[in-house]
C-alpha positions in Angstrom: 174.1 87.1 151.1 171.1 89.5 151.0 169.1 89.6 147.8 166.9 92.6 146.8 164.6 93.3 143.9 165.4 96.4 141.9 163.2 97.8 139.3 165.1 98.7 136.0 164.3 100.0 132.7 166.7 99.1 130.0 166.7 101.3 126.8 170.2 100.3 125.8 169.3 97.3 123.7 172.2 95.5 125.6 171.7 92.7 128.2 171.1 93.8 131.8 174.1 94.2 134.1 174.9 90.8 135.6 177.3 89.3 138.1 180.0 87.4 136.1 181.0 85.0 139.0 179.0 83.8 141.9 181.1 85.9 144.4 181.3 89.1 142.4 180.3 92.3 144.2 179.9 94.3 141.0 178.1 94.1 137.7 179.6 95.4 134.5 177.7 98.4 132.8 177.7 99.0 129.1 177.9 102.2 127.1 174.7 103.1 125.3 175.9 105.2 122.3 174.6 106.3 118.8 178.2 106.9 117.7 181.6 105.9 119.0 183.1 108.4 121.4 186.8 109.1 121.1 188.5 110.2 124.3 191.7 112.0 123.8 194.4 111.9 126.5 193.2 113.6 129.8 189.8 114.2 128.1 186.5 113.2 129.9 183.1 112.5 128.6 179.6 111.8 130.1 178.7 108.4 128.7 174.9 107.2 128.8 174.1 103.6 129.8 170.4 103.5 128.8 169.6 102.3 132.3 167.1 103.6 134.7 166.7 102.2 138.3 164.4 102.4 141.2 166.6 101.4 144.2 164.9 100.5 147.6 165.1 103.0 150.4 168.3 102.4 152.4 170.3 101.4 149.3 172.7 103.2 146.9 174.4 102.2 143.7 178.1 102.9 143.5 179.7 103.4 140.0 183.3 102.2 139.9 186.0 101.9 137.3 186.8 98.5 135.8 190.2 97.4 136.7 191.0 95.9 133.3 190.3 99.3 131.6 192.3 101.1 134.1 195.4 98.9 133.9 195.4 98.2 130.1 194.1 101.6 128.7 194.3 104.2 131.6 190.5 104.5 131.5 188.9 105.6 134.8 186.1 107.6 136.3 186.3 111.1 137.4 184.2 110.8 140.4 184.9 107.4 141.8 182.9 105.9 143.2 179.9 107.8 141.8 176.7 107.5 143.9 173.3 107.0 142.6 170.7 107.7 145.3 167.5 105.8 145.9 165.4 108.7 144.9 167.1 109.3 141.5 165.0 108.3 138.5 167.0 109.7 135.6 169.3 107.8 133.2 172.5 106.3 134.8 175.4 108.2 133.1 179.1 107.8 133.8 181.9 110.4 133.7 184.7 108.5 132.0 188.3 109.9 131.7 191.3 108.9 129.6 194.4 109.0 131.8 196.6 107.5 129.1 198.8 109.1 126.4 196.7 107.6 123.6 193.3 108.2 122.3 190.6 105.6 123.4 187.4 104.8 121.6 184.3 103.8 123.4 181.8 101.9 121.4 178.1 101.1 121.8 177.9 98.1 124.2 181.5 98.4 125.6 181.7 97.6 129.3 182.8 100.9 130.8 182.3 100.6 134.5 180.9 98.4 137.3 178.0 99.0 139.6 177.8 97.8 143.2 174.4 98.1 145.1 174.9 98.4 148.9 173.1 99.6 152.0 173.9 102.8 153.9 173.1 104.4 157.2 172.2 108.1 157.9 174.2 109.8 160.7 172.6 111.7 163.5 175.3 114.2 164.7 176.1 114.3 168.5 177.8 117.6 169.2 180.6 117.2 171.7 183.4 119.3 173.3 186.0 116.5 173.1 186.6 113.1 171.6 187.8 109.8 173.2 191.6 109.4 173.1 193.2 106.8 170.8 196.7 105.6 170.2 196.7 107.3 166.8 195.3 110.5 168.1 195.5 113.2 165.3 198.1 111.4 163.2 197.2 112.1 159.6 198.5 111.3 156.1 201.5 109.1 156.0 202.1 109.1 159.8 202.4 105.3 160.2 205.7 103.7 159.5 207.6 107.0 159.9 210.4 107.0 162.5 
């Protein structure tokens, strides 16, 4: 498993994001709020984290929902996964949405999402007149298993 050093500024007053188990891919991220935020059903809000990072070139941070919040309370992220690029230096903020039928309160320090830091590659496009044939061909949404 690769380990990298990432500079972080933490203005949240909360512990830094950390892996909860040795094989975890994601680290929980906490809300940094002056006052609780009440999300009504189908309402979304931009939630600050108080975290600022400097990712190494060739890496990105993905912001993903927490499965427990999604299952128990219908809380998810609007743009999932959210991407934080290596050249971004602003505060990490998360667009949270309430997909349940009940209001949900987000408090300071509440774990609202998880972050995964991963590598990426850049594409160099190669214009072509045709693509190689495959068994699937141009079969799209729901084409497998249909008789």
